[in-house]
C-alpha positions as CSV (number, residue, x, y, z in Angstrom):
1,M,97.4,109.6,127.4
2,K,99.9,107.8,129.2
3,T,101.3,104.5,128.1
4,I,100.7,101.1,130.0
5,N,104.5,101.2,131.1
6,E,104.2,104.9,132.1
7,L,101.4,104.0,134.3
8,Q,103.1,100.8,135.7
9,D,106.2,102.9,136.5
10,E,104.0,105.5,138.6
11,I,102.8,102.7,140.6
12,V,106.0,101.0,141.3
13,E,107.3,104.4,142.4
14,E,104.2,104.9,144.7
15,F,104.5,101.5,146.4
16,L,108.3,101.8,146.8
17,E,108.1,104.8,148.6
18,L,106.4,102.9,151.3
19,D,108.8,100.5,153.3
20,D,106.2,98.9,155.2
21,W,103.7,96.3,153.9
22,M,101.0,97.5,156.2
23,D,101.4,100.9,154.7
24,R,101.2,99.2,151.1
25,Y,98.1,97.4,152.2
26,Q,96.4,100.6,153.2
27,L,97.5,102.3,149.9
28,L,95.9,99.6,148.1
29,I,92.6,99.8,150.3
30,D,92.5,103.6,149.6
31,M,92.9,103.0,145.7
32,G,89.9,100.5,146.0
33,G,87.9,103.2,147.8
34,E,88.4,105.6,145.0
35,L,87.3,103.1,142.5
36,E,84.1,104.2,140.6
37,P,81.1,102.2,142.0
38,M,79.9,99.5,139.5
39,D,76.3,99.7,138.4
40,D,74.3,96.8,139.9
41,S,73.0,96.0,136.4
42,M,76.6,95.0,135.4
43,K,77.1,92.7,138.4
44,T,75.9,89.7,136.5
45,E,77.1,85.9,136.4
46,Q,78.8,86.6,133.1
47,N,81.0,89.4,134.6
48,L,81.6,87.5,137.8
49,I,85.5,86.3,137.9
50,D,85.7,82.5,138.5
51,G,88.8,81.6,140.5
52,C,88.5,84.5,143.0
53,Q,87.7,84.0,146.8
54,S,85.9,87.0,147.0
55,R,83.1,88.2,144.6
56,V,84.7,90.2,141.8
57,W,83.0,91.6,138.6
58,I,84.7,93.0,135.5
59,N,82.9,94.4,132.6
60,A,84.5,95.9,129.4
61,D,83.4,97.6,126.3
62,C,85.2,99.0,123.4
63,I,84.7,102.7,122.9
64,D,86.7,104.6,120.1
65,G,89.2,101.6,119.8
66,R,89.9,101.4,123.5
67,L,88.9,99.1,126.2
68,V,86.8,100.8,128.8
69,M,86.2,98.9,132.1
70,T,84.3,99.0,135.2
71,A,85.0,96.6,138.2
72,E,84.0,96.0,141.8
73,S,84.5,93.7,144.7
74,D,83.2,93.0,147.9
75,A,86.7,92.7,149.6
76,L,88.7,95.9,150.3
77,I,92.2,94.4,149.3
78,V,90.8,92.8,146.1
79,K,89.1,96.2,145.1
80,G,92.6,97.8,145.5
81,I,94.1,95.2,143.2
82,I,91.3,95.8,140.7
83,A,91.9,99.5,141.0
84,L,95.5,99.0,140.1
85,L,94.7,97.0,137.0
86,L,92.3,99.4,136.1
87,R,94.6,102.3,136.4
88,V,97.2,100.4,134.2
89,L,94.7,98.9,131.6
90,N,91.6,100.9,131.3
91,N,91.3,103.0,128.2
92,Q,94.3,101.3,126.4
93,T,93.8,99.7,123.2
94,P,93.1,95.9,123.1
95,R,96.5,95.2,121.3
96,D,98.5,97.2,123.7
97,I,96.9,95.2,126.5
98,L,97.5,92.0,124.8
99,E,101.1,92.9,124.3
100,C,102.0,94.5,127.6
101,D,104.0,92.8,130.4
102,L,102.5,93.7,133.7
103,Y,105.7,94.0,135.6
104,F,104.4,96.1,138.3
105,I,102.8,93.3,140.0
106,D,106.2,91.8,140.8
107,R,108.1,95.0,141.3
108,I,106.0,96.2,144.0
109,G,106.1,92.7,145.8
110,L,102.5,92.2,145.4
111,R,102.4,88.7,144.3
112,D,104.7,87.7,147.2
113,H,102.4,89.3,149.7
114,L,99.1,87.6,148.7
115,S,97.8,84.6,149.7
116,P,97.6,81.6,147.2
117,T,93.8,82.0,146.7
118,R,94.3,85.9,146.1
119,S,97.2,85.3,143.9
120,N,95.1,83.0,141.7
121,G,92.3,85.7,141.9
122,L,94.8,88.2,140.6
123,L,95.6,85.9,137.7
124,A,91.9,85.2,136.9
125,M,91.3,89.1,136.7
126,V,94.3,89.6,134.5
127,K,93.0,86.7,132.4
128,R,89.5,88.1,132.1
129,I,90.9,91.4,130.9
130,H,93.1,89.6,128.4
131,D,90.1,87.8,127.3
132,Y,88.0,91.0,126.8
133,A,91.1,92.6,124.8
134,L,91.2,89.3,122.4
135,A,87.7,89.4,121.8
136,Y,87.4,93.3,120.9
137,E,90.7,93.0,118.8
138,A,89.1,90.2,116.8
139,E,86.2,92.3,115.9
């Protein structure tokens, strides 16, 4: 099992191989397309993220001491952003999630290439995952 930082380094490498932001957006969209579909029963008000322009749902359970998440969005780029977050944070321990620094977001230039509303949405998604980790760690 790879660490959060190993996974972040992989993403940074993949994105930095692409010089053009149109190619990077396409990579994001492709990653979102590979995201496992979320069961409709999980698309509840409770799992809906506030602060996102598009509709985004994230659900997490703690299985064998690791956070197991599913997520979905109705927007292509946002679905790609969620896919990136899940790639890094899914199946990690709550403690590791709480202690990590998500440096890949800035290293790949993502924050600079998102509209302010999408940037706020990204922060809201990270906060929700953090909240799940806090809740499960407290158990």
